[in-house]
C-alpha positions as CSV (number, residue, x, y, z in Angstrom):
1,M,130.8,152.2,79.0
2,P,128.3,153.9,76.6
3,Y,126.8,157.0,77.9
4,T,124.0,157.2,75.3
5,A,121.3,154.6,75.1
6,F,118.0,154.3,73.2
7,S,115.1,152.4,74.4
8,A,111.7,151.4,73.1
9,K,108.8,149.5,74.5
10,A,108.8,145.6,73.7
11,S,105.4,146.0,72.0
12,Y,106.9,148.7,69.6
13,I,110.0,146.4,68.9
14,K,107.8,143.6,68.3
15,D,105.5,145.4,66.0
16,H,108.3,147.4,64.2
17,P,111.3,145.5,64.0
18,E,112.1,147.0,60.5
19,I,112.3,150.5,62.1
20,I,114.4,149.4,65.0
21,Q,116.8,147.7,62.7
22,A,116.9,150.6,60.1
23,F,117.6,153.1,63.1
24,T,120.3,150.6,64.5
25,N,121.8,150.3,61.1
26,A,122.0,154.2,60.9
27,L,123.8,154.3,64.1
28,Q,126.3,151.7,63.1
29,K,126.9,153.6,59.9
30,G,127.8,156.7,62.1
31,M,130.2,154.5,64.2
32,D,131.7,153.1,61.0
33,Y,132.4,156.7,59.9
34,V,134.2,157.9,63.0
35,N,136.2,154.9,63.2
36,S,137.4,155.2,59.5
37,H,137.9,159.1,59.3
38,T,140.3,161.5,60.8
39,P,139.5,163.9,63.6
40,E,139.8,166.7,61.0
41,E,137.3,165.0,58.7
42,I,134.8,164.3,61.4
43,A,135.0,168.0,62.6
44,K,134.3,169.2,59.2
45,V,131.3,167.1,58.8
46,I,129.9,168.0,62.3
47,K,130.7,171.7,62.3
48,P,127.3,172.9,61.1
49,Q,125.8,171.3,64.4
50,F,128.3,173.5,66.4
51,E,128.2,176.9,64.9
52,E,129.6,178.5,68.1
53,T,132.7,176.4,68.0
54,D,135.6,176.8,65.8
55,L,137.0,174.0,63.7
56,D,140.2,173.8,65.4
57,T,138.4,173.4,68.9
58,L,136.2,170.7,67.3
59,T,139.2,168.9,65.9
60,I,140.9,169.0,69.3
61,I,137.8,167.6,71.2
62,I,137.3,164.8,68.6
63,N,141.1,164.0,68.8
64,R,140.7,163.6,72.5
65,Y,138.1,160.9,71.9
66,Y,140.5,159.0,69.7
67,E,143.2,159.2,72.3
68,Q,140.9,157.9,74.9
69,D,139.7,155.1,72.5
70,T,136.1,156.3,73.2
71,W,134.4,155.0,70.1
72,K,133.5,151.3,70.0
73,E,133.4,149.3,66.8
74,D,129.8,148.1,67.3
75,L,126.7,149.0,69.2
76,I,126.6,145.9,71.3
77,F,125.8,146.7,74.8
78,S,127.9,144.1,76.8
79,E,126.8,142.6,80.2
80,D,130.0,144.1,81.7
81,A,129.1,147.5,80.6
82,F,125.5,147.1,81.7
83,T,126.8,146.1,85.1
84,L,129.2,149.1,85.4
85,L,126.3,151.3,84.4
86,Q,124.1,149.8,87.2
87,N,127.1,150.2,89.6
88,I,127.4,153.8,88.8
89,L,123.6,154.4,89.1
90,E,123.4,152.5,92.4
91,E,126.4,154.3,94.0
92,S,124.9,157.7,93.1
93,G,121.5,156.7,94.6
94,V,119.7,156.8,91.3
95,L,119.1,153.1,91.0
96,S,117.1,151.4,93.9
97,E,116.7,147.9,92.2
98,R,119.1,146.1,89.9
99,V,117.6,144.5,86.5
100,P,118.8,141.3,85.0
101,Y,120.9,141.9,81.9
102,D,118.9,139.6,79.8
103,V,115.6,141.0,80.9
104,L,116.4,144.6,79.8
105,V,119.0,144.4,77.0
106,D,118.4,143.1,73.5
107,T,121.4,143.0,71.3
108,S,119.9,141.3,68.4
109,F,119.5,144.4,66.2
110,A,123.0,145.4,67.0
111,E,124.4,142.0,66.1
112,K,122.7,142.4,62.6
113,A,123.6,146.0,62.1
114,K,125.3,146.8,58.9
């Protein structure tokens, strides 16, 4: 289940589909990078964002993500993942009412991401 999500008002998506697609394409490019590079290569690239963490520690952390098969191949937020997220939120008392997947989730930009 993805733990990072992005949202936009329906009106913004309707008025600025090119911005939403460009943003989605950039995210997909990042996913493609992590799926095609080693933990060592990724650690070197992200190191400037984590000045307080040494390269070996970053590499260990990224390797853990690989071992857990954390990174998906694409950005499509599946209905199963959405249901799991709602289950977690409901069980923790954060969610008081469920929302249908097709009302809240739009995968069209992720499906076209390149």
